[in-house]
C-alpha positions in Angstrom: 14.7 -8.4 -5.6 11.8 -10.7 -4.6 8.3 -9.3 -4.9 7.1 -7.6 -1.7 5.0 -10.0 0.4 2.5 -7.4 1.7 -1.1 -8.2 0.9 -2.7 -4.8 0.5 -5.2 -4.6 -2.3 -7.2 -1.9 -0.6 -6.0 0.8 1.8 -8.8 3.0 2.9 -8.1 6.5 4.4 -10.2 7.0 7.5 -10.4 10.6 8.8 -9.6 10.5 12.5 -11.5 13.8 13.0 -14.7 12.0 12.0 -16.2 9.9 14.9 -18.7 8.2 12.6 -16.1 7.2 10.1 -13.9 5.8 12.9 -16.8 3.7 14.2 -17.8 2.4 10.8 -14.3 1.5 9.8 -14.0 -1.5 12.1 -16.5 -3.5 10.1 -15.1 -2.8 6.7 -13.4 -5.4 4.5 -10.2 -3.4 3.8 -6.8 -5.0 3.6 -5.6 -1.8 5.5 -7.2 1.1 7.2 -5.1 4.3 7.1 -6.3 6.5 10.0 -5.5 10.0 8.9 -4.3 12.7 11.2 -2.9 14.9 8.4 -4.9 16.3 5.5 -8.4 15.4 6.8 -7.9 17.1 10.2 -8.0 20.9 10.2 -5.3 22.6 12.3 -7.6 23.4 15.1 -9.1 19.9 15.1 -5.8 17.9 15.2 -5.5 17.5 19.0 -9.0 16.3 19.3 -8.6 13.9 16.4 -5.4 12.5 17.9 -7.1 11.8 21.3 -10.1 10.3 19.6 -8.0 8.0 17.4 -5.9 6.7 20.3 -9.1 5.9 22.2 -10.5 4.1 19.1 -7.4 2.1 18.5 -7.4 0.9 22.1 -10.7 -0.9 21.5 -11.4 -1.5 17.8 -9.9 -4.6 16.1 -10.4 -4.4 12.3 -9.6 -7.4 10.2 -6.9 -5.6 8.1 -3.7 -3.7 8.8 -3.9 -0.7 11.2 -1.9 2.2 9.8 -1.8 5.8 11.0 -0.8 8.7 8.8 0.8 11.3 11.0 1.6 15.0 10.3 5.0 16.0 9.0 7.8 15.4 11.5 9.2 18.9 11.2 6.2 20.4 12.9 4.7 20.2 16.4 1.7 18.1 15.3 3.9 15.3 13.8 5.9 15.0 17.0 2.7 15.0 19.0 1.3 12.3 16.8 4.3 10.1 17.4 4.1 10.7 21.2 0.4 9.8 21.2 0.6 6.6 19.2 3.9 5.4 20.5 2.5 2.6 22.6 -0.6 1.8 20.5 -0.5 -1.5 18.7 -0.1 -0.6 15.0 1.0 -2.4 11.8 2.5 0.7 10.2 3.0 4.5 10.4 2.5 6.4 7.2 4.9 9.4 6.8 3.6 12.2 4.5 5.6 14.0 1.8 8.8 12.1 2.3 11.6 13.8 0.4 14.8 12.9 2.2 16.4 9.4 2.7 16.9 10.1 6.5 13.2 10.9 7.2 12.4 7.3 8.1 15.4 7.2 10.4 14.2 10.4 12.1 10.8 8.9 12.7 12.2 5.7 14.1 14.5 7.7 16.4 11.6 9.9 17.6 9.1 7.0 18.2 8.9 5.3 21.6 8.2 1.7 20.6 5.8 -0.3 22.8 5.5 -4.1 22.8 5.0 -4.2 19.0 7.2 -2.3 16.6 5.3 -1.0 13.6 6.7 -0.7 10.1 6.9 2.6 8.2 5.2 3.5 5.0 6.4 6.6 3.0 4.2 8.8 0.8 6.0 9.9 -2.3 4.0 13.0 -3.4 6.4 15.8 -4.4 8.8 16.3 -7.3 11.8 15.9 -4.9 10.2 12.8 -3.4 10.0 11.2 -6.8 13.6 12.1 -7.6 14.8 10.8 -4.3 12.5 7.7 -4.2 15.4 5.2 -4.9 17.5 6.6 -2.1 14.5 6.9 0.3 13.7 3.2 -0.3 17.2 1.9 0.1 18.0 4.0 3.2 14.6 3.3 4.8 15.1 -0.5 4.8 17.4 -0.3 7.8 14.6 1.5 9.8 11.6 -0.6 9.0 10.4 0.9 5.7 8.1 -1.6 4.0 5.9 0.3 1.5 5.9 3.3 -0.8 2.6 5.1 -1.4 1.9 7.4 -4.3 0.2 10.8 -3.6 -1.1 11.8 -7.1 -3.1 14.8 -6.0 0.0 16.5 -4.4 2.2 15.5 -7.4 -0.3 17.1 -9.8 -0.5 20.3 -7.6 3.3 20.6 -7.2 4.1 20.0 -10.9 1.1 21.9 -12.4 0.1 19.1 -14.7 -3.6 18.6 -15.7 -4.4 14.9 -15.3 -6.6 13.4 -18.0 -8.3 10.0 -18.3 -5.7 7.2 -18.1 -3.2 9.5 -16.4 -0.7 9.6 -19.2 0.8 12.7 -17.6 1.6 10.8 -14.4 2.6 7.4 -15.7 6.3 8.1 -16.1 6.5 9.3 -12.5 4.4 6.4 -11.2 6.8 4.0 -12.8 9.8 5.8 -11.2 8.2 5.2 -7.8 7.4 1.6 -8.6 10.9 0.9 -9.8 12.3 2.4 -6.5 10.1 0.0 -4.6 10.8 -3.1 -6.6 14.6 -2.5 -6.6 14.5 -2.7 -2.8 11.8 -5.4 -2.4 9.2 -2.9 -1.0 5.5 -3.0 -1.6 4.0 -0.1 -3.5 0.5 1.3 -3.5 -1.1 3.5 -6.2 -2.8 6.7 -5.1 -6.5 7.7 -4.6 -9.2 8.2 -7.2 -11.1 11.3 -6.2 -14.5 10.8 -7.8 -15.9 7.9 -5.7 -19.2 8.1 -7.6 -17.5 7.2 -10.9 -17.4 3.4 -10.5 -16.4 2.8 -14.1 -13.5 5.3 -14.0 -12.3 3.9 -10.7 -12.4 0.3 -12.0 -10.4 1.3 -15.1 -7.7 3.0 -13.0 -7.5 -0.1 -10.8 -6.9 -2.2 -13.8 -4.3 0.2 -15.1 -2.5 0.2 -11.7 -2.4 -3.6 -11.6 -1.0 -3.7 -15.2 1.7 -1.2 -14.1 2.7 -3.5 -11.3 1.2 -1.9 -8.2 0.2 -4.1 -5.2 -2.9 -2.2 -4.4 -4.5 1.2 -4.2 -5.3 3.8 -1.5 -9.0 4.7 -1.3 -11.2 7.5 -0.1 -14.6 5.9 0.2 -15.9 2.5 1.4 -17.7 1.9 -1.9 -14.3 1.5 -3.5 -13.3 -1.4 -1.4 -14.9 -4.3 -3.2 -13.8 -3.3 -6.7 -10.3 -2.6 -5.5 -10.1 -6.0 -3.8 -11.3 -7.7 -6.9 -9.0 -5.8 -9.3 -5.8 -6.6 -7.4 -6.7 -10.3 -6.8 -5.7 -13.0 -9.3 -8.5 -14.1 -11.5 -9.7 -17.7 -11.6 -8.0 -18.0 -15.0 -4.7 -16.7 -13.7 -4.8 -19.1 -10.7 -5.6 -22.0 -12.9 -2.8 -21.1 -15.3 -0.3 -20.6 -12.5 -1.3 -24.0 -11.0 -0.7 -25.7 -14.4 2.8 -24.3 -14.5 3.6 -25.3 -10.9 2.3 -28.8 -11.5 4.2 -29.2 -14.7 7.6 -28.2 -13.1 6.8 -30.5 -10.1 6.4 -33.5 -12.4 9.2 -36.0 -12.0 10.0 -36.0 -15.7 10.7 -32.2 -15.5 13.0 -32.3 -12.5 16.0 -30.0 -13.0 14.8 -28.8 -16.4 15.0 -25.0 -17.1 12.5 -24.9 -19.9 9.5 -27.1 -20.6 6.5 -27.1 -23.0 3.0 -26.5 -21.7 0.0 -26.3 -24.0 2.3 -25.6 -27.0 4.2 -22.8 -25.3 7.8 -22.8 -24.0 7.8 -22.0 -20.3 10.9 -21.1 -18.3 11.6 -21.2 -14.6 11.1 -17.4 -14.4 7.5 -18.2 -15.3 7.4 -20.6 -12.4 8.5 -17.9 -10.1 5.7 -15.7 -11.4 3.2 -18.6 -11.0 4.3 -19.2 -7.4 3.7 -15.5 -6.6 0.2 -15.7 -8.1 -0.6 -18.8 -6.1 0.8 -17.3 -2.9 -1.3 -14.2 -3.3 -4.4 -16.2 -4.0 -3.7 -18.3 -0.8 -3.2 -15.2 1.3 -6.4 -13.6 0.0 -8.3 -16.9 0.7 -6.9 -17.2 4.2 -7.8 -13.6 5.0 -11.4 -13.8 3.7 -12.1 -17.3 5.0 -9.7 -18.0 7.9 -11.5 -21.3 8.7 
């Protein structure tokens, strides 16, 4: 399957129950803002958070994607969330704790779409969700599923593992979720890093997530935006190397050739595909950060 086209290096959770956080979010350089109606809103505050968020989304126009994490659909709050945001212009709705292939279909059936139809993102954050991730991804495609999102805190809680530096306890499960996304052409985002004051630890986890193949990372604090955006962007050296490969295959003398030599290294057309992905991602980032 082709690599997912979504540009989402940074996806910042914004608590809808916090008026100050909502107000500040519109000026942040996040690739996506995930307005949260689930974990960050206490049960008695959910109705007020829902009304506040709908009002905010009616006026604020952030530069990145607008995503809302609703409550679980099997409860009254989830149904109320969908009813409230049904006609708000959104890019995606994030479904929490997805464990069944038909959850996305249920959400699509329950949502009254307005003029713009949002995509669905699915959080994979339970043992059953991990085991069902391939079927969730495949079944969700027919109903607008575009992205899988890892929920590491809930995974650790549900399994009882103690997560150490480098997350060796979680990596096998992270890769199961990534493979489910890649096998269906979906984007996939790594989960949050809890200690937002630990800049070095956060940077290391971003580098790890990129090496593992993730498109970006969900965040809990605005200070994590800049390092996440940098970590999941191609470096100048990567861009230059990708351009050399693209230029070499575009040369007339290499027309139709499957393998060529560049700087003493044999390069195949599969490397050209990877180079084109790097250049496309670099162009998308440049266009977002400097539209002119």
